[in-house]
N, CA and C atoms as an extended XYZ file, in Angstrom:
519
Properties=species:S:1:pos:R:3:atomname:S:1:resname:S:1:resid:I:1 pbc="F F F"
N        67.873      125.810       44.612 N   LEU     1
C        68.699      124.339       44.525 CA  LEU     1
C        69.348      125.856       43.646 C   LEU     1
N        70.601      124.279       44.465 N   GLY     2
C        72.255      125.203       43.452 CA  GLY     2
C        72.892      123.932       43.443 C   GLY     2
N        73.240      124.584       42.035 N   TYR     3
C        74.745      123.092       41.556 CA  TYR     3
C        75.729      123.774       41.703 C   TYR     3
N        75.967      123.057       42.408 N   SER     4
C        78.599      122.764       42.916 CA  SER     4
C        79.748      121.360       41.577 C   SER     4
N        80.123      122.325       41.242 N   SER     5
C        80.676      121.378       40.645 CA  SER     5
C        82.089      121.766       40.827 C   SER     5
N        83.009      120.499       40.425 N   ILE     6
C        84.303      120.172       40.543 CA  ILE     6
C        85.226      120.014       38.860 C   ILE     6
N        85.930      120.200       38.900 N   LEU     7
C        86.157      120.409       38.278 CA  LEU     7
C        88.187      120.496       37.804 C   LEU     7
N        88.456      118.734       38.073 N   LEU     8
C        90.494      118.172       38.156 CA  LEU     8
C        90.669      118.652       36.574 C   LEU     8
N        91.451      118.940       37.252 N   VAL     9
C        93.092      118.624       35.325 CA  VAL     9
C        93.815      117.988       35.758 C   VAL     9
N        94.289      116.987       35.753 N   PHE    10
C        95.403      116.241       35.749 CA  PHE    10
C        96.442      115.819       34.517 C   PHE    10
N        97.132      116.073       34.979 N   GLN    11
C        98.029      116.183       33.620 CA  GLN    11
C        99.197      114.743       33.709 C   GLN    11
N        98.916      113.573       33.179 N   VAL    12
C        99.482      111.986       33.794 CA  VAL    12
C       100.394      112.138       31.971 C   VAL    12
N        99.258      113.204       30.919 N   ASP    13
C       100.097      113.040       29.762 CA  ASP    13
C       100.980      112.286       29.554 C   ASP    13
N       101.973      113.560       29.965 N   GLU    14
C       103.788      113.967       30.005 CA  GLU    14
C       103.697      112.519       30.824 C   GLU    14
N       103.498      112.356       31.822 N   LEU    15
C       104.535      110.868       33.113 CA  LEU    15
C       104.148      110.004       31.966 C   LEU    15
N       103.096      109.961       32.167 N   PHE    16
C       102.813      108.262       30.778 CA  PHE    16
C       103.423      108.128       29.752 C   PHE    16
N       103.528      109.119       28.967 N   PHE    17
C       104.705      109.155       27.761 CA  PHE    17
C       106.454      109.276       28.220 C   PHE    17
N       106.739      109.780       28.930 N   LYS    18
C       108.080      109.203       29.208 CA  LYS    18
C       108.093      107.800       29.733 C   LYS    18
N       107.281      107.675       30.418 N   ILE    19
C       106.807      105.979       30.969 CA  ILE    19
C       107.447      105.103       29.775 C   ILE    19
N       106.455      105.211       28.579 N   GLY    20
C       105.641      104.732       27.625 CA  GLY    20
C       107.457      104.570       26.612 C   GLY    20
N       107.727      105.778       26.557 N   LYS    21
C       109.231      106.258       25.234 CA  LYS    21
C       109.782      105.422       25.860 C   LYS    21
N       110.497      105.239       27.416 N   GLN    22
C       111.920      105.165       28.139 CA  GLN    22
C       111.929      103.498       28.420 C   GLN    22
N       110.599      103.140       27.717 N   ASN    23
C       110.338      101.521       28.437 CA  ASN    23
C       110.124      101.159       29.256 C   ASN    23
N       109.682      102.104       31.039 N   ILE    24
C       109.869      101.263       32.095 CA  ILE    24
C       109.260      100.361       31.969 C   ILE    24
N       108.083      100.757       31.917 N   SER    25
C       107.654       99.196       32.614 CA  SER    25
C       106.553       97.776       31.352 C   SER    25
N       107.762       97.719       30.021 N   GLU    26
C       108.081       97.125       29.536 CA  GLU    26
C       108.419       94.966       30.413 C   GLU    26
N       108.479       95.411       31.714 N   ASN    27
C       108.532       93.678       32.365 CA  ASN    27
C       108.099       94.797       33.480 C   ASN    27
N       107.101       96.020       33.459 N   ILE    28
C       106.769       96.048       35.305 CA  ILE    28
C       105.523       96.133       34.573 C   ILE    28
N       105.087       95.340       35.238 N   PRO    29
C       103.467       95.653       34.970 CA  PRO    29
C       103.367       97.434       35.677 C   PRO    29
N       102.200       98.084       34.622 N   SER    30
C       101.757       99.473       35.344 CA  SER    30
C       101.355       99.419       36.445 C   SER    30
N       100.704       99.060       36.958 N   GLU    31
C       100.221       99.210       38.575 CA  GLU    31
C       101.105       98.630       39.440 C   GLU    31
N       102.162       98.325       38.941 N   VAL    32
C       102.783       98.486       39.732 CA  VAL    32
C       103.982       99.712       39.464 C   VAL    32
N       104.123       99.782       38.996 N   ILE    33
C       104.474      101.647       38.628 CA  ILE    33
C       103.854      102.359       39.396 C   ILE    33
N       102.898      102.712       38.585 N   GLU    34
C       101.826      103.521       39.274 CA  GLU    34
C       101.826      103.605       40.844 C   GLU    34
N       101.626      102.845       41.523 N   ALA    35
C       101.581      102.939       42.972 CA  ALA    35
C       102.605      102.740       43.545 C   ALA    35
N       103.695      102.486       42.861 N   ILE    36
C       104.768      102.901       44.002 CA  ILE    36
C       104.956      104.730       42.926 C   ILE    36
N       104.974      105.196       42.426 N   ILE    37
C       105.057      106.583       42.349 CA  ILE    37
C       103.797      107.068       42.874 C   ILE    37
N       102.570      106.963       42.815 N   ASN    38
C       101.540      106.969       44.165 CA  ASN    38
C       102.027      107.075       45.015 C   ASN    38
N       102.309      105.551       46.127 N   ILE    39
C       103.665      106.587       47.490 CA  ILE    39
C       104.404      107.711       47.535 C   ILE    39
N       105.073      107.697       46.788 N   SER    40
C       106.395      108.459       46.204 CA  SER    40
C       105.476      109.840       46.337 C   SER    40
N       105.032      109.918       45.537 N   LYS    41
C       104.705      111.431       45.920 CA  LYS    41
C       103.144      112.156       47.127 C   LYS    41
N       103.168      110.745       48.094 N   GLU    42
C       103.332      111.259       49.253 CA  GLU    42
C       103.956      110.743       50.613 C   GLU    42
N       104.695      110.133       50.094 N   ILE    43
C       105.554      110.484       51.090 CA  ILE    43
C       106.884      111.994       50.521 C   ILE    43
N       106.496      112.241       49.839 N   ALA    44
C       107.309      113.639       48.645 CA  ALA    44
C       106.776      114.953       49.984 C   ALA    44
N       105.325      115.130       49.395 N   GLU    45
C       104.749      116.133       50.327 CA  GLU    45
C       103.811      115.883       51.389 C   GLU    45
N       104.260      115.110       52.447 N   GLU    46
C       103.744      114.770       53.791 CA  GLU    46
C       105.312      114.787       54.852 C   GLU    46
N       106.281      113.696       54.198 N   GLY    47
C       106.449      113.364       55.187 CA  GLY    47
C       106.078      112.422       55.848 C   GLY    47
N       107.260      112.412       57.475 N   ARG    48
C       106.671      111.472       57.922 CA  ARG    48
C       107.036      112.165       59.339 C   ARG    48
N       106.432      111.995       60.518 N   GLU    49
C       106.113      112.917       62.045 CA  GLU    49
C       106.762      113.983       61.373 C   GLU    49
N       106.209      115.009       60.343 N   GLY    50
C       107.435      116.770       60.295 CA  GLY    50
C       108.703      116.713       59.862 C   GLY    50
N       108.740      115.725       59.348 N   LYS    51
C       110.184      115.717       58.489 CA  LYS    51
C       109.863      115.464       57.425 C   LYS    51
N       110.750      115.690       55.942 N   MET    52
C       110.617      115.138       54.937 CA  MET    52
C       111.546      114.121       54.835 C   MET    52
N       111.603      113.015       53.615 N   VAL    53
C       111.936      111.658       54.024 CA  VAL    53
C       112.356      111.642       52.199 C   VAL    53
N       113.614      110.877       52.395 N   GLY    54
C       114.229      110.363       51.564 CA  GLY    54
C       113.852      108.989       51.326 C   GLY    54
N       113.887      108.610       49.974 N   THR    55
C       114.305      107.473       50.003 CA  THR    55
C       113.901      106.467       48.504 C   THR    55
N       114.495      105.407       48.121 N   ALA    56
C       114.030      104.566       47.459 CA  ALA    56
C       113.346      103.468       47.140 C   ALA    56
N       112.895      103.212       45.697 N   PHE    57
C       112.366      102.054       45.206 CA  PHE    57
C       113.440      101.233       44.264 C   PHE    57
N       114.061      100.317       44.111 N   VAL    58
C       114.500       99.636       43.314 CA  VAL    58
C       113.714       98.638       42.824 C   VAL    58
N       113.352       98.231       41.317 N   ILE    59
C       112.247       97.411       40.699 CA  ILE    59
C       113.010       96.564       39.912 C   ILE    59
N       113.285       94.773       40.238 N   GLY    60
C       113.702       94.196       39.360 CA  GLY    60
C       114.118       93.419       39.678 C   GLY    60
N       114.797       92.238       39.341 N   GLU    61
C       115.075       90.824       39.638 CA  GLU    61
C       116.149       90.958       40.506 C   GLU    61
N       114.272       90.486       41.813 N   PRO    62
C       116.120       89.715       43.584 CA  PRO    62
C       117.418       88.988       43.187 C   PRO    62
N       117.131       88.247       42.488 N   SER    63
C       118.467       87.298       41.912 CA  SER    63
C       119.687       88.043       40.916 C   SER    63
N       119.019       89.348       40.470 N   GLU    64
C       119.940       89.851       39.748 CA  GLU    64
C       120.424       90.605       40.682 C   GLU    64
N       119.564       91.541       41.494 N   LEU    65
C       120.573       92.427       42.295 CA  LEU    65
C       120.957       92.475       43.647 C   LEU    65
N       120.488       90.588       43.679 N   SER    66
C       121.777       90.092       45.324 CA  SER    66
C       122.937       90.641       45.052 C   SER    66
N       123.549       90.835       44.459 N   LYS    67
C       124.820       90.593       44.591 CA  LYS    67
C       125.111       92.183       44.880 C   LYS    67
N       124.312       93.175       44.780 N   TYR    68
C       124.610       94.587       44.525 CA  TYR    68
C       124.197       95.053       46.409 C   TYR    68
N       123.601       94.558       46.862 N   LEU    69
C       122.370       94.496       47.543 CA  LEU    69
C       123.305       94.106       49.415 C   LEU    69
N       122.697       94.628       50.394 N   LYS    70
C       123.533       93.998       51.842 CA  LYS    70
C       122.520       94.491       52.968 C   LYS    70
N       121.731       93.831       53.924 N   GLN    71
C       121.132       94.500       54.342 CA  GLN    71
C       121.017       94.855       56.418 C   GLN    71
N       121.548       95.512       56.551 N   LEU    72
C       122.116       96.730       57.599 CA  LEU    72
C       120.871       96.237       58.299 C   LEU    72
N       120.094       96.250       58.573 N   VAL    73
C       118.807       96.549       60.185 CA  VAL    73
C       118.066       95.165       58.922 C   VAL    73
N       117.235       94.661       60.708 N   ILE    74
C       116.250       93.896       60.531 CA  ILE    74
C       116.008       93.484       58.840 C   ILE    74
N       115.519       92.797       57.955 N   ASN    75
C       114.449       93.204       56.853 CA  ASN    75
C       112.698       92.456       57.327 C   ASN    75
N       111.945       93.500       57.570 N   PRO    76
C       110.727       93.506       58.421 CA  PRO    76
C       110.027       93.057       57.360 C   PRO    76
N       110.557       92.418       55.880 N   PHE    77
C       109.497       91.763       54.457 CA  PHE    77
C       110.578       90.301       54.697 C   PHE    77
N       110.778       89.999       55.545 N   TYR    78
C       111.534       88.677       55.149 CA  TYR    78
C       109.792       87.428       55.090 C   TYR    78
N       110.854       86.762       54.288 N   ASN    79
C       109.942       85.537       53.802 CA  ASN    79
C       108.772       86.070       53.927 C   ASN    79
N       108.001       87.312       53.539 N   LEU    80
C       107.223       87.828       53.697 CA  LEU    80
C       106.320       87.908       51.738 C   LEU    80
N       107.910       87.975       50.937 N   ASN    81
C       107.673       88.045       49.414 CA  ASN    81
C       106.290       87.967       48.626 C   ASN    81
N       106.517       87.360       49.055 N   GLU    82
C       104.800       85.979       48.139 CA  GLU    82
C       103.152       86.690       48.992 C   GLU    82
N       103.556       87.677       50.094 N   LYS    83
C       102.671       87.885       50.530 CA  LYS    83
C       101.859       89.586       50.504 C   LYS    83
N       103.335       90.620       50.380 N   VAL    84
C       103.015       91.401       50.658 CA  VAL    84
C       103.195       92.393       49.619 C   VAL    84
N       102.172       93.045       48.312 N   LYS    85
C       102.495       93.832       47.080 CA  LYS    85
C       102.321       95.688       47.024 C   LYS    85
N       103.402       96.194       46.826 N   VAL    86
C       103.471       97.290       47.060 CA  VAL    86
C       101.464       98.214       46.217 C   VAL    86
N       101.022       96.528       45.450 N   THR    87
C        99.358       97.977       44.499 CA  THR    87
C        98.549       97.145       46.021 C   THR    87
N        98.823       96.344       47.614 N   ASP    88
C        97.795       96.339       48.221 CA  ASP    88
C        97.523       97.555       49.104 C   ASP    88
N        96.375       98.127       49.049 N   PRO    89
C        95.794       99.634       49.166 CA  PRO    89
C        95.870       99.815       51.125 C   PRO    89
N        96.360       98.619       51.970 N   ASP    90
C        96.827       98.549       53.504 CA  ASP    90
C        97.794       98.341       53.505 C   ASP    90
N        99.298       98.682       52.565 N   ILE    91
C       100.282       97.797       52.772 CA  ILE    91
C       100.896       99.571       52.649 C   ILE    91
N       100.187      100.861       52.378 N   LYS    92
C       100.941      101.759       51.275 CA  LYS    92
C       101.534      102.694       52.942 C   LYS    92
N       100.267      102.898       54.007 N   GLU    93
C       101.012      103.437       55.563 CA  GLU    93
C       102.002      102.829       56.251 C   GLU    93
N       102.422      101.643       56.203 N   THR    94
C       103.233      100.345       56.248 CA  THR    94
C       104.746      100.976       55.231 C   THR    94
N       104.815      101.229       54.204 N   VAL    95
C       105.615      101.632       53.470 CA  VAL    95
C       106.161      103.015       53.983 C   VAL    95
N       105.216      103.606       54.062 N   LYS    96
C       105.043      105.467       54.389 CA  LYS    96
C       106.605      105.570       55.860 C   LYS    96
N       106.097      104.461       56.681 N   GLU    97
C       106.576      104.728       57.585 CA  GLU    97
C       108.434      103.680       57.781 C   GLU    97
N       108.092      102.728       57.029 N   PHE    98
C       110.152      102.006       56.764 CA  PHE    98
C       110.732      102.923       55.627 C   PHE    98
N       110.017      103.686       55.127 N   ALA    99
C       110.783      105.166       54.622 CA  ALA    99
C       111.462      106.041       55.021 C   ALA    99
N       111.445      106.040       56.543 N   GLN   100
C       112.650      106.472       57.142 CA  GLN   100
C       113.848      105.905       56.866 C   GLN   100
N       113.632      104.880       57.399 N   LEU   101
C       114.659      103.719       57.407 CA  LEU   101
C       115.892      104.030       56.038 C   LEU   101
N       117.191      104.020       56.694 N   ASP   102
C       118.595      104.366       55.686 CA  ASP   102
C       118.185      103.500       54.514 C   ASP   102
N       118.934      103.323       53.434 N   GLY   103
C       118.947      102.280       52.314 CA  GLY   103
C       117.119      102.362       51.908 C   GLY   103
N       117.122      101.136       50.317 N   VAL   104
C       115.885      101.472       49.556 CA  VAL   104
C       115.138      100.028       49.756 C   VAL   104
N       114.005      100.157       49.624 N   PHE   105
C       113.217       99.278       48.871 CA  PHE   105
C       113.483       98.501       48.618 C   PHE   105
N       113.479       97.308       47.991 N   ILE   106
C       113.384       95.819       46.781 CA  ILE   106
C       112.596       95.312       46.499 C   ILE   106
N       111.468       95.473       45.110 N   ILE   107
C       110.157       95.433       45.188 CA  ILE   107
C       110.998       94.115       43.312 C   ILE   107
N       110.479       92.823       43.157 N   ASN   108
C       110.024       91.874       42.453 CA  ASN   108
C       109.120       92.961       41.367 C   ASN   108
N       109.290       92.410       39.870 N   PRO   109
C       108.312       93.143       38.897 CA  PRO   109
C       107.232       92.669       39.578 C   PRO   109
N       106.476       91.581       39.864 N   GLU   110
C       105.159       91.765       40.079 CA  GLU   110
C       104.714       92.493       41.530 C   GLU   110
N       105.513       93.039       42.269 N   GLY   111
C       104.942       93.858       42.896 CA  GLY   111
C       105.593       93.897       44.417 C   GLY   111
N       106.193       92.426       44.780 N   HIS   112
C       105.898       91.787       45.866 CA  HIS   112
C       107.415       93.061       46.334 C   HIS   112
N       107.073       93.425       48.002 N   ILE   113
C       107.900       93.865       48.090 CA  ILE   113
C       109.375       92.644       49.302 C   ILE   113
N       110.673       92.904       48.708 N   ILE   114
C       111.484       91.886       49.053 CA  ILE   114
C       112.343       92.136       50.484 C   ILE   114
N       112.484       94.417       51.004 N   SER   115
C       112.910       94.438       51.730 CA  SER   115
C       112.761       95.600       51.870 C   SER   115
N       113.600       96.566       53.434 N   CYS   116
C       113.922       97.489       53.229 CA  CYS   116
C       115.137       97.546       54.251 C   CYS   116
N       115.292       99.327       54.499 N   GLY   117
C       116.544       99.168       54.843 CA  GLY   117
C       117.526       98.766       53.568 C   GLY   117
N       117.356       98.736       53.253 N   THR   118
C       118.091       97.680       52.553 CA  THR   118
C       120.003       98.302       51.494 C   THR   118
N       121.083       98.644       51.684 N   TYR   119
C       121.959       99.453       51.348 CA  TYR   119
C       122.348       98.584       49.435 C   TYR   119
N       122.663       99.361       49.281 N   ILE   120
C       123.677       99.619       47.565 CA  ILE   120
C       124.686       99.399       47.589 C   ILE   120
N       125.675       98.332       47.354 N   ILE   121
C       126.597       98.603       47.085 CA  ILE   121
C       127.702       98.192       45.750 C   ILE   121
N       127.830       99.594       44.800 N   ILE   122
C       128.549       99.054       44.198 CA  ILE   122
C       129.070      100.160       43.734 C   ILE   122
N       130.065       99.971       42.566 N   ASN   123
C       130.699      101.573       41.601 CA  ASN   123
C       129.868      102.692       41.078 C   ASN   123
N       129.995      103.536       42.200 N   THR   124
C       129.599      104.370       41.701 CA  THR   124
C       130.503      105.545       40.958 C   THR   124
N       131.799      104.824       40.205 N   GLU   125
C       132.572      106.061       39.928 CA  GLU   125
C       132.435      106.269       38.034 C   GLU   125
N       131.320      105.058       36.716 N   GLU   126
C       130.285      105.637       35.997 CA  GLU   126
C       129.635      106.037       35.874 C   GLU   126
N       129.091      106.269       36.799 N   THR   127
C       127.737      107.147       36.996 CA  THR   127
C       128.248      108.782       36.498 C   THR   127
N       126.934      108.971       35.707 N   THR   128
C       126.797      110.138       34.180 CA  THR   128
C       125.601      111.651       35.312 C   THR   128
N       125.074      110.914       36.310 N   LEU   129
C       124.034      112.120       37.352 CA  LEU   129
C       125.211      113.547       37.416 C   LEU   129
N       124.400      114.733       37.357 N   PRO   130
C       125.348      115.727       37.340 CA  PRO   130
C       125.138      116.131       39.312 C   PRO   130
N       125.996      116.775       39.081 N   ARG   131
C       126.701      117.232       40.374 CA  ARG   131
C       125.902      117.805       41.214 C   ARG   131
N       126.056      117.517       42.526 N   GLY   132
C       124.641      117.685       43.495 CA  GLY   132
C       123.864      116.128       44.061 C   GLY   132
N       123.647      115.569       43.257 N   PHE   133
C       123.007      113.740       43.752 CA  PHE   133
C       123.596      113.269       44.957 C   PHE   133
N       122.609      112.997       45.857 N   GLY   134
C       123.348      112.172       47.153 CA  GLY   134
C       124.329      110.760       46.530 C   GLY   134
N       124.572      110.277       47.321 N   THR   135
C       124.658      108.807       47.088 CA  THR   135
C       123.291      107.517       47.088 C   THR   135
N       122.426      107.739       47.614 N   LYS   136
C       121.516      107.054       46.996 CA  LYS   136
C       121.066      107.124       45.841 C   LYS   136
N       121.146      108.277       44.781 N   HIS   137
C       120.917      109.095       43.701 CA  HIS   137
C       121.519      108.281       42.675 C   HIS   137
N       123.405      107.980       42.945 N   GLN   138
C       123.935      107.919       42.411 CA  GLN   138
C       124.491      106.068       42.919 C   GLN   138
N       124.263      105.151       43.638 N   ALA   139
C       124.136      104.553       43.653 CA  ALA   139
C       122.761      103.097       43.409 C   ALA   139
N       121.671      103.893       42.663 N   CYS   140
C       120.604      103.784       41.942 CA  CYS   140
C       120.882      103.838       41.248 C   CYS   140
N       121.547      104.732       40.183 N   ALA   141
C       121.839      105.187       39.116 CA  ALA   141
C       123.463      104.206       38.490 C   ALA   141
N       123.686      103.862       39.703 N   ALA   142
C       125.050      102.351       39.108 CA  ALA   142
C       124.662      101.524       38.926 C   ALA   142
N       122.848      101.283       39.734 N   LEU   143
C       122.450       99.372       39.917 CA  LEU   143
C       121.130       99.741       39.340 C   LEU   143
N       120.901      100.545       38.133 N   THR   144
C       120.083      100.576       36.799 CA  THR   144
C       121.200      100.162       35.347 C   THR   144
N       122.373      100.551       35.829 N   LYS   145
C       122.757      100.429       34.700 CA  LYS   145
C       124.097       99.007       34.570 C   LYS   145
N       123.821       98.602       36.098 N   SER   146
C       124.499       97.623       35.681 CA  SER   146
C       123.327       95.954       35.686 C   SER   146
N       122.765       96.238       36.368 N   THR   147
C       121.340       95.888       35.889 CA  THR   147
C       120.008       96.323       35.296 C   THR   147
N       118.622       94.878       34.696 N   ASN   148
C       117.772       95.250       33.998 CA  ASN   148
C       116.181       95.804       35.481 C   ASN   148
N       117.462       96.881       35.902 N   SER   149
C       116.132       97.187       36.862 CA  SER   149
C       115.566       98.828       36.324 C   SER   149
N       115.207       99.554       37.201 N   VAL   150
C       114.917      100.902       37.547 CA  VAL   150
C       114.828      101.159       39.082 C   VAL   150
N       114.450      102.431       39.399 N   ALA   151
C       114.431      102.905       40.951 CA  ALA   151
C       113.784      104.291       40.280 C   ALA   151
N       113.031      104.596       41.686 N   ILE   152
C       112.160      105.925       41.068 CA  ILE   152
C       112.480      106.303       43.067 C   ILE   152
N       113.096      107.522       43.049 N   THR   153
C       114.214      108.019       44.215 CA  THR   153
C       112.984      109.844       44.135 C   THR   153
N       112.945      109.460       46.048 N   ILE   154
C       112.473      110.621       46.368 CA  ILE   154
C       113.879      111.416       47.210 C   ILE   154
N       113.788      112.512       46.571 N   SER   155
C       115.451      112.991       47.338 CA  SER   155
C       114.541      114.118       48.828 C   SER   155
N       114.721      114.260       49.473 N   GLN   156
C       114.429      114.566       51.422 CA  GLN   156
C       115.151      115.861       50.854 C   GLN   156
N       115.809      116.535       50.200 N   SER   157
C       116.321      117.594       50.063 CA  SER   157
C       115.317      118.916       49.784 C   SER   157
N       114.423      117.909       49.024 N   GLY   158
C       113.207      118.949       48.188 CA  GLY   158
C       112.261      117.881       47.334 C   GLY   158
N       111.645      117.431       48.115 N   GLY   159
C       111.009      116.391       47.170 CA  GLY   159
C       110.538      115.597       46.025 C   GLY   159
N       111.483      115.747       45.271 N   ILE   160
C       111.039      115.346       43.848 CA  ILE   160
C       111.552      113.987       43.868 C   ILE   160
N       110.663      113.410       42.983 N   ILE   161
C       110.792      112.529       42.528 CA  ILE   161
C       111.295      111.930       40.421 C   ILE   161
N       112.591      110.767       41.247 N   ARG   162
C       112.715      111.002       40.032 CA  ARG   162
C       112.623      109.867       39.758 C   ARG   162
N       113.107      108.614       38.264 N   ILE   163
C       112.745      107.751       37.788 CA  ILE   163
C       114.181      107.881       36.664 C   ILE   163
N       114.836      106.618       36.939 N   ILE   164
C       116.209      106.211       36.884 CA  ILE   164
C       116.205      104.897       35.887 C   ILE   164
N       116.956      104.241       34.890 N   LYS   165
C       117.172      103.826       34.264 CA  LYS   165
C       118.289      103.924       33.441 C   LYS   165
N       118.990      102.266       33.773 N   ASP   166
C       119.880      102.461       32.780 CA  ASP   166
C       120.750      104.020       32.650 C   ASP   166
N       121.105      103.903       34.087 N   GLY   167
C       122.300      104.370       34.731 CA  GLY   167
C       121.549      106.068       34.572 C   GLY   167
N       120.502      106.609       34.275 N   ARG   168
C       120.395      107.882       33.886 CA  ARG   168
C       118.332      108.499       34.743 C   ARG   168
N       118.412      110.217       34.617 N   ILE   169
C       116.953      109.994       34.767 CA  ILE   169
C       116.535      110.630       33.891 C   ILE   169
N       115.322      109.509       33.704 N   VAL   170
C       114.688      109.195       32.557 CA  VAL   170
C       113.518      109.770       32.704 C   VAL   170
N       112.821      110.779       34.670 N   ALA   171
C       111.761      111.234       34.423 CA  ALA   171
C       111.315      111.767       36.164 C   ALA   171
N       110.865      113.238       35.833 N   ARG   172
C       111.404      113.568       37.115 CA  ARG   172
C       109.679      114.477       37.443 C   ARG   172
N       109.002      114.284       38.604 N   LEU   173
C       108.083      114.984       39.342 CA  LEU   173
C       107.975      115.576       40.422 C   LEU   173
């Protein structure tokens, strides 16, 4: 009889330290942030149908965010906001599929998916992100600066996941 073993080493300390230090989870349950980060990692690593995918998740109160949002495609989550949670493992593949749509996901602090394919209409001139970030990152930065929200973005060009709060990048995965 032989023994086989596996040693797994996770470097989660830095991520959770950054999340805690930036008070990202003060108004958002940690399981909601963790679910979005896990889905984001899969999107960044796998893409969809052989293509890299870039998207963003904005977590905040829909009533506060709504004046900056415009739905330009049919929202598949319309009137389902009390039924569909990002923490539900059965919804993960659906979220990954809809990540291909232009626009962002809007998620309330309890983790209910309010919409996807949603455009952010906001003045981005006051953002301080470094050059090279696209309109989605700029819009998310401006939105988090103007509202009490957090954005998690996935860059299509490199699969880098960033957490944006108060108009600035507070963590990078």
